[in-house]
SEMARFI-503004 format. One line per field, with one value per residue (C-alpha): residue in three letters; residue number from 1; x, y, z. Coordinates in nm, 3 decimals, decimal comma. Each point is the difference from the previous one (the first is absolute). Example, Ala and Ser with C-alpha at 12.3 -4.5 7.8 and 13.67 -1.06 7.14 Angstrom:
# residues 2
res	c(ALA  SER) $
n	c(1  2) $
u	c(1,230  0,137) $
v	c(-0,450  0,344) $
w	c(0,780  -0,066) $
END
This chain:
# residues 416
res	c(MET  SER  GLY  SER  VAL  ARG  GLU  GLN  ALA  GLY  ARG  ALA  ARG  VAL  ALA  ALA  GLU  ALA  LEU  ALA  VAL  ALA  THR  ARG  THR  ALA  LYS  ASP  ALA  ALA  LEU  VAL  ALA  MET  ALA  ASP  ALA  LEU  VAL  ALA  ARG  THR  PRO  GLU  ILE  LEU  ALA  ALA  ASN  ALA  THR  ASP  LEU  ALA  ALA  GLY  ARG  GLU  ALA  GLY  LEU  SER  ALA  ALA  VAL  LEU  ASP  ARG  LEU  ALA  LEU  ASP  ALA  GLY  ARG  VAL  ALA  GLY  ILE  ALA  ASP  ALA  LEU  ARG  GLN  MET  ALA  ALA  LEU  PRO  ASP  PRO  VAL  GLY  GLU  VAL  VAL  ARG  GLY  SER  THR  LEU  PRO  ASN  GLY  LEU  GLU  LEU  ARG  GLN  VAL  ARG  VAL  PRO  PHE  GLY  VAL  VAL  GLY  ILE  ILE  TYR  GLU  ALA  ARG  PRO  ASN  VAL  THR  VAL  ASP  ALA  ALA  GLY  ILE  CYS  LEU  LYS  SER  GLY  ASN  ALA  ALA  LEU  LEU  ARG  GLY  SER  SER  SER  ALA  ALA  HIS  SER  ASN  ALA  ALA  LEU  VAL  THR  VAL  LEU  ARG  ASP  ALA  VAL  ALA  ALA  ALA  GLY  LEU  PRO  ALA  ASP  ALA  VAL  GLN  LEU  LEU  ASP  ALA  THR  SER  ARG  ASP  SER  VAL  LYS  GLU  LEU  MET  ARG  ALA  ARG  GLY  LEU  VAL  ASP  VAL  LEU  ILE  PRO  ARG  GLY  GLY  ALA  SER  LEU  ILE  ARG  THR  VAL  VAL  GLU  GLU  SER  THR  VAL  PRO  VAL  ILE  GLU  THR  GLY  VAL  GLY  ASN  CYS  HIS  VAL  TYR  VAL  ASP  ALA  ALA  ALA  ASP  LEU  GLY  LYS  ALA  VAL  ALA  ILE  THR  LEU  ASN  ALA  LYS  THR  GLN  ARG  LEU  SER  THR  CYS  ASN  THR  ALA  GLU  SER  LEU  LEU  VAL  HIS  ALA  ALA  VAL  ALA  ASP  ALA  PHE  LEU  PRO  PRO  THR  LEU  ALA  ALA  PHE  ALA  GLU  ALA  GLY  VAL  THR  VAL  HIS  GLY  CYS  ALA  GLU  VAL  ALA  ARG  HIS  SER  ASP  ALA  VAL  VAL  PRO  VAL  THR  ASP  GLU  ASP  PHE  ALA  THR  GLU  TYR  LEU  SER  ALA  ASP  ILE  SER  VAL  ALA  VAL  VAL  ASP  SER  LEU  ASP  ALA  ALA  ILE  ARG  HIS  ILE  GLY  ARG  TYR  GLY  THR  GLY  HIS  THR  GLU  ALA  ILE  VAL  THR  ASP  SER  GLN  ALA  ALA  ALA  ARG  GLU  PHE  VAL  ALA  ARG  VAL  ASP  ALA  ALA  ALA  VAL  MET  VAL  ASN  ALA  SER  THR  ARG  PHE  THR  ASP  GLY  GLY  GLU  PHE  GLY  PHE  GLY  ALA  GLU  ILE  GLY  ILE  SER  THR  GLN  LYS  LEU  HIS  ALA  ARG  GLY  PRO  MET  GLY  LEU  PRO  GLU  LEU  THR  SER  THR  LYS  TYR  VAL  VAL  THR  GLY  ASP  GLY  HIS  LEU  ARG  SER) $
n	c(1  2  3  4  5  6  7  8  9  10  11  12  13  14  15  16  17  18  19  20  21  22  23  24  25  26  27  28  29  30  31  32  33  34  35  36  37  38  39  40  41  42  43  44  45  46  47  48  49  50  51  52  53  54  55  56  57  58  59  60  61  62  63  64  65  66  67  68  69  70  71  72  73  74  75  76  77  78  79  80  81  82  83  84  85  86  87  88  89  90  91  92  93  94  95  96  97  98  99  100  101  102  103  104  105  106  107  108  109  110  111  112  113  114  115  116  117  118  119  120  121  122  123  124  125  126  127  128  129  130  131  132  133  134  135  136  137  138  139  140  141  142  143  144  145  146  147  148  149  150  151  152  153  154  155  156  157  158  159  160  161  162  163  164  165  166  167  168  169  170  171  172  173  174  175  176  177  178  179  180  181  182  183  184  185  186  187  188  189  190  191  192  193  194  195  196  197  198  199  200  201  202  203  204  205  206  207  208  209  210  211  212  213  214  215  216  217  218  219  220  221  222  223  224  225  226  227  228  229  230  231  232  233  234  235  236  237  238  239  240  241  242  243  244  245  246  247  248  249  250  251  252  253  254  255  256  257  258  259  260  261  262  263  264  265  266  267  268  269  270  271  272  273  274  275  276  277  278  279  280  281  282  283  284  285  286  287  288  289  290  291  292  293  294  295  296  297  298  299  300  301  302  303  304  305  306  307  308  309  310  311  312  313  314  315  316  317  318  319  320  321  322  323  324  325  326  327  328  329  330  331  332  333  334  335  336  337  338  339  340  341  342  343  344  345  346  347  348  349  350  351  352  353  354  355  356  357  358  359  360  361  362  363  364  365  366  367  368  369  370  371  372  373  374  375  376  377  378  379  380  381  382  383  384  385  386  387  388  389  390  391  392  393  394  395  396  397  398  399  400  401  402  403  404  405  406  407  408  409  410  411  412  413  414  415  416) $
u	c(1,249  0,362  0,233  0,059  -0,364  -0,065  0,303  -0,103  -0,353  0,138  0,217  -0,298  -0,203  0,274  0,009  -0,381  0,011  0,228  -0,210  -0,321  0,125  0,201  -0,109  -0,139  0,307  0,231  -0,201  -0,032  0,374  0,065  -0,235  0,175  0,339  -0,123  -0,114  0,328  0,200  -0,198  0,078  0,365  0,054  -0,206  0,291  0,050  -0,376  -0,024  0,302  -0,172  -0,325  0,182  0,117  -0,360  -0,129  0,265  -0,083  -0,372  0,039  0,206  -0,268  -0,267  -0,196  -0,291  0,014  -0,248  0,217  0,316  -0,179  -0,091  0,357  0,178  0,150  0,160  0,114  -0,345  -0,174  0,249  -0,055  -0,374  0,031  0,211  -0,255  -0,272  0,199  0,031  -0,373  -0,060  0,212  -0,232  -0,312  -0,152  0,128  -0,287  0,151  -0,171  -0,292  -0,319  -0,258  -0,274  -0,031  -0,257  -0,067  -0,222  -0,294  0,208  0,277  0,249  0,182  0,005  0,228  0,058  0,345  0,199  0,302  0,244  -0,057  0,360  0,168  -0,145  0,101  -0,039  0,026  0,009  0,102  0,230  -0,051  0,310  -0,194  -0,210  0,315  0,034  -0,371  -0,050  0,303  -0,104  -0,366  0,082  0,257  -0,231  -0,278  0,238  0,036  0,306  -0,004  0,100  0,022  -0,009  0,030  0,028  0,319  -0,036  0,070  0,248  0,296  -0,213  -0,168  0,329  0,151  -0,305  -0,020  0,371  -0,050  -0,312  0,152  0,307  -0,221  -0,228  0,298  0,163  -0,326  0,014  -0,265  0,061  0,128  -0,199  -0,316  0,060  0,107  0,006  -0,067  0,168  -0,165  0,184  -0,201  -0,372  0,063  0,029  -0,355  -0,136  0,185  -0,124  -0,357  0,043  0,158  -0,311  0,101  0,309  -0,164  -0,319  -0,144  0,089  -0,076  0,038  0,043  0,009  -0,189  -0,307  0,188  0,233  -0,286  -0,210  0,290  0,071  -0,368  -0,063  0,322  0,108  -0,048  0,094  -0,295  -0,013  -0,120  -0,099  0,104  -0,178  0,018  -0,133  -0,239  -0,138  -0,285  -0,108  -0,372  -0,115  -0,364  -0,273  0,012  0,378  0,179  0,176  0,298  0,069  -0,067  0,263  0,261  -0,075  0,005  0,330  0,161  -0,131  0,150  0,317  0,135  0,201  -0,068  0,153  -0,188  -0,288  -0,222  0,032  -0,329  -0,011  -0,361  -0,226  -0,380  -0,201  -0,375  -0,159  -0,166  0,337  0,208  -0,019  0,118  0,251  0,176  0,151  0,208  0,088  0,114  0,204  0,162  0,078  0,153  0,217  0,114  0,080  -0,276  -0,151  -0,378  -0,165  -0,361  -0,345  -0,173  -0,155  0,345  0,151  -0,247  0,199  0,350  0,163  0,281  -0,224  0,087  -0,298  -0,046  -0,030  -0,115  0,366  0,072  -0,273  0,153  0,361  0,215  0,215  0,262  0,079  -0,123  -0,324  -0,356  -0,329  -0,297  -0,371  -0,320  -0,273  -0,368  -0,045  0,159  -0,124  0,178  0,324  -0,024  -0,071  0,302  0,222  -0,141  0,093  0,349  0,118  0,248  -0,131  0,280  -0,115  -0,301  -0,091  -0,313  -0,008  -0,342  -0,178  -0,295  -0,001  -0,245  0,227  0,304  -0,181  -0,118  0,345  0,169  -0,257  -0,001  0,360  0,204  0,354  0,260  -0,027  -0,271  0,076  -0,263  0,125  0,362  0,274  0,059  0,365  -0,086  -0,031  0,337  0,124  0,197  -0,292  -0,229  0,244  0,105  0,367  0,162  -0,230  0,074  -0,255  -0,364  -0,216  -0,295  -0,120  -0,266  0,156  0,233  0,094  -0,143  0,145  0,339  0,172  0,171  0,149  -0,312  -0,062  0,342  -0,116  -0,229  -0,164  -0,001  -0,240  0,145  -0,228  0,084  -0,174  0,046  -0,024  -0,302  -0,135  -0,261  -0,298) $
v	c(2,173  -0,070  -0,162  -0,290  -0,108  0,078  -0,203  -0,294  0,011  0,005  -0,303  -0,173  0,056  -0,159  -0,296  -0,026  -0,038  -0,302  -0,147  0,032  -0,257  -0,216  -0,363  -0,153  -0,223  0,302  0,184  -0,305  -0,068  0,358  -0,040  -0,319  0,169  0,290  -0,243  -0,190  0,322  0,127  -0,316  -0,007  0,363  0,006  0,116  0,326  0,060  -0,049  0,224  0,280  -0,066  0,020  0,349  0,106  -0,157  0,174  0,334  -0,068  -0,073  0,314  0,199  -0,140  -0,200  -0,193  -0,372  -0,057  0,186  -0,177  -0,335  0,087  0,112  -0,300  -0,283  -0,322  -0,311  -0,154  0,303  0,023  -0,369  0,058  0,291  -0,218  -0,282  0,244  0,067  -0,372  -0,044  0,288  -0,169  -0,302  0,211  0,044  0,294  0,248  0,167  -0,118  -0,159  0,031  0,162  -0,052  -0,063  -0,050  0,012  0,293  -0,038  0,166  -0,257  0,214  -0,195  0,193  -0,077  0,194  -0,093  0,096  0,225  0,163  0,355  0,086  0,200  -0,035  0,237  -0,117  0,239  -0,183  0,024  -0,200  -0,357  -0,127  -0,310  0,227  0,078  -0,364  -0,074  0,305  -0,074  -0,362  0,054  0,280  -0,213  -0,304  0,219  0,157  0,339  0,201  0,114  0,342  -0,044  0,288  -0,133  0,195  0,150  -0,223  -0,304  0,165  -0,229  -0,317  0,096  0,095  -0,337  -0,189  0,184  -0,054  -0,373  -0,007  0,201  -0,223  -0,309  0,140  0,095  -0,341  -0,161  0,196  0,265  0,376  0,097  0,322  -0,205  0,070  0,347  0,177  0,373  0,232  -0,032  0,290  0,274  0,062  0,140  -0,348  -0,077  0,322  -0,058  -0,357  0,117  0,250  -0,246  -0,045  -0,139  -0,167  -0,199  -0,186  -0,061  0,087  -0,217  0,143  -0,240  0,141  0,213  0,212  0,327  -0,149  -0,157  0,316  0,215  -0,225  -0,031  0,374  0,135  -0,252  0,067  -0,363  -0,243  -0,147  -0,336  0,077  -0,247  0,065  0,045  -0,300  0,095  -0,354  -0,123  -0,330  -0,015  -0,272  -0,068  -0,115  -0,339  -0,042  -0,306  0,180  -0,235  0,066  0,370  0,034  -0,186  0,196  0,333  -0,073  -0,118  0,296  0,242  -0,166  -0,234  0,298  0,349  0,212  -0,112  0,166  -0,310  -0,008  0,064  0,343  -0,007  -0,257  0,024  -0,231  -0,060  0,088  -0,342  -0,175  0,276  -0,133  -0,344  0,106  0,301  -0,144  -0,274  0,230  0,286  -0,247  -0,132  0,354  0,081  -0,311  0,103  0,355  0,164  0,324  0,010  0,334  -0,081  0,145  0,003  -0,343  -0,146  0,178  -0,177  -0,319  0,129  0,288  -0,006  0,130  0,351  0,224  -0,003  0,311  0,066  0,041  -0,348  -0,150  0,166  -0,096  -0,260  -0,069  -0,239  -0,062  -0,197  0,201  -0,071  0,189  -0,201  0,082  -0,183  0,042  -0,087  -0,148  -0,119  0,318  0,211  -0,191  0,056  0,371  0,028  -0,165  0,228  0,303  -0,102  -0,271  0,059  -0,253  -0,249  -0,315  -0,058  -0,323  -0,150  -0,296  -0,164  -0,333  0,178  -0,027  0,288  0,228  -0,102  0,069  0,341  0,095  -0,107  0,184  0,327  0,047  0,197  -0,140  -0,159  -0,323  -0,130  -0,294  -0,237  -0,196  0,069  0,238  0,327  -0,105  -0,216  0,301  -0,051  -0,090  -0,296  -0,136  0,041  -0,197  0,297  -0,008  0,322  0,298  0,360  0,126  -0,021  0,236  0,160  0,190  -0,126  0,061  -0,243  -0,206  -0,062  -0,211  -0,176  0,095  -0,298  -0,044  0,060  0,329  0,123  -0,018  0,195  -0,137  0,070  -0,109  -0,192  0,005  -0,225  0,030  -0,091  0,332  0,105  0,351  0,181  0,103) $
w	c(-1,308  0,088  -0,249  0,237  0,026  -0,367  -0,102  0,220  -0,140  -0,352  0,070  0,155  -0,316  -0,212  0,240  -0,011  -0,378  0,040  0,282  -0,201  -0,251  0,242  0,019  0,314  0,013  0,003  0,265  0,223  -0,027  0,112  0,298  0,111  -0,045  0,215  0,271  -0,003  0,017  0,300  0,195  -0,107  0,091  0,319  0,220  -0,192  -0,003  0,377  0,058  -0,191  0,187  0,334  -0,094  -0,069  0,322  0,210  -0,159  0,048  0,369  0,044  -0,182  0,231  -0,258  0,150  0,067  -0,284  -0,251  0,119  -0,041  -0,359  -0,063  0,154  -0,203  0,118  -0,182  0,028  -0,145  -0,287  -0,073  0,005  -0,243  -0,229  0,020  -0,108  -0,318  -0,070  0,055  -0,240  -0,264  0,021  -0,062  -0,347  -0,203  -0,037  -0,308  -0,316  0,182  -0,204  0,227  -0,255  -0,369  -0,269  -0,371  -0,085  -0,243  -0,272  0,037  0,196  0,268  0,328  0,295  0,319  0,134  0,308  -0,052  0,246  0,122  -0,091  0,277  0,349  0,279  0,358  0,297  0,331  0,363  0,225  -0,123  -0,188  -0,106  -0,222  -0,197  -0,100  -0,036  -0,223  -0,215  -0,044  -0,076  -0,244  -0,182  -0,022  -0,142  -0,252  0,170  0,096  0,365  0,131  0,376  0,245  0,353  0,323  0,136  0,307  -0,220  -0,237  0,072  -0,007  -0,326  -0,165  0,092  -0,120  -0,332  -0,064  0,049  -0,218  -0,283  -0,010  -0,016  -0,270  -0,218  0,054  -0,117  -0,325  0,064  0,037  0,345  -0,038  0,040  0,372  0,111  0,335  0,021  0,248  0,342  0,161  -0,169  -0,024  -0,346  -0,147  0,116  -0,149  -0,325  -0,025  0,057  -0,286  -0,242  -0,214  -0,336  0,142  0,278  -0,085  0,344  0,358  0,304  0,353  0,292  0,350  0,247  -0,059  -0,054  -0,262  -0,193  0,018  -0,121  -0,299  -0,095  0,024  -0,151  -0,264  -0,370  -0,067  0,025  0,353  0,129  0,357  0,264  0,321  0,370  0,191  0,277  0,005  0,221  0,150  0,077  0,242  -0,078  0,236  -0,170  0,024  0,131  0,283  0,015  -0,367  0,052  0,273  -0,208  -0,319  0,181  0,171  -0,324  -0,197  0,253  0,126  -0,270  -0,126  0,124  -0,274  -0,312  -0,182  0,035  0,380  0,180  0,165  0,121  0,160  0,001  0,225  -0,010  0,335  0,021  0,038  0,158  0,357  -0,108  -0,266  0,149  0,324  -0,171  -0,289  0,223  0,205  -0,318  -0,113  0,339  -0,017  -0,350  0,115  -0,203  0,131  -0,044  -0,077  0,082  0,047  0,340  -0,060  -0,064  0,301  0,231  -0,053  0,076  0,185  -0,256  -0,281  -0,119  -0,092  -0,376  -0,219  -0,357  -0,091  0,140  -0,216  -0,307  0,076  -0,174  0,304  -0,142  0,366  0,302  0,023  -0,106  0,019  0,126  0,004  0,087  -0,265  0,025  -0,347  -0,322  -0,162  0,263  -0,063  -0,374  0,051  0,233  -0,260  -0,269  0,210  0,115  -0,238  -0,279  -0,252  0,064  0,187  0,223  0,181  0,152  0,237  -0,011  -0,044  -0,161  -0,379  -0,020  0,205  -0,204  -0,329  0,118  0,127  -0,325  -0,212  0,192  0,116  -0,253  0,014  -0,223  0,201  0,233  0,228  0,139  0,303  -0,090  0,112  -0,181  -0,029  -0,302  -0,231  -0,159  -0,347  0,131  0,203  -0,302  -0,214  -0,211  0,103  0,118  -0,032  -0,090  0,252  0,099  -0,200  0,176  -0,305  -0,239  -0,343  -0,177  0,307  0,346  0,279  -0,014  -0,324  -0,155  -0,346  -0,214  0,181  -0,118  -0,361  -0,226  -0,314  -0,369  -0,271  -0,292  -0,303  -0,294  -0,334  -0,364  -0,179  0,203  -0,067  0,204  -0,205) $
END
């Protein structure tokens, strides 16, 4: 491991020791200072972001990637507001998860404690830089951030602003550090930093997540790809179904909770598909559909197995007509990624069966997939959406950035 990454990890560990005992008042003051500094220094942040966007366009980055990369004054203000909202949330550190007095008189408490040093490897989105730094600080963790080279200037500007604000608030600037994004070696070294880094969280595309999960010796919390489905049941209110489907796909194309597949029960296909396909066409969405879907529009592109398995992050959606609720659930089981799945139905029985049988971090009933989000759930800014089943699942807010320890208090107790 290179001296640079080792040295940064060592400094992060020292900072983590200070954060672990910092009061909520001190941490919240730092978060507010970070928010204020982002707004005050927006021009320099946007200038750095403009450099990244120009380089991205020249490199031929897709519209979806450029959208994730782009900042403007409104987005910076929104990122700052997320920090202020986080400051208003309860501090998870020290929370008693459970406690009791054992029969022998020992007092037992399980309390939340910080992980220590959290490494985050992520792609494109500069907002993740701020969200990750803020949520780590609030939960008492030092953050080692490794963003993508496409956002290098934006991330450097943001981290400079954040570090200055943290130091001015009286906490260690090394609570927030940015690793070199110009070399793949920094990723490899971070993944091998077991003993220096306590947990690693990848945020990005399937290949990045798979690489980190398979090659890291540091414990990994897996955030997942979002091949999300909307299933329109035979008992659906079709007006609601059209609106939910359109929102789930088009409200923002480049997020992991955007719907990428639509399944329609055959009993309502003739009534539901014409207005939905027309709405997709008006929104500029390309439909990759089965033969039953293609009957309703010449603009439908023949769908393939690869289409059904794809997280598009673009103005594309795969659509299939299914003959039953069971067929829809089996389709989701084959192609879904365990992120978010939605059913539109007025049947309580269908909703219950869908919720019970679909294996996903979040299941929506008569609601858009776009609601799977830490902010929408009231958690404040999230570190990611976990699709694994250990430690954390779904949007990862402040409690999910902690571990626990048992505190046992006795009065000279001896085990016999």
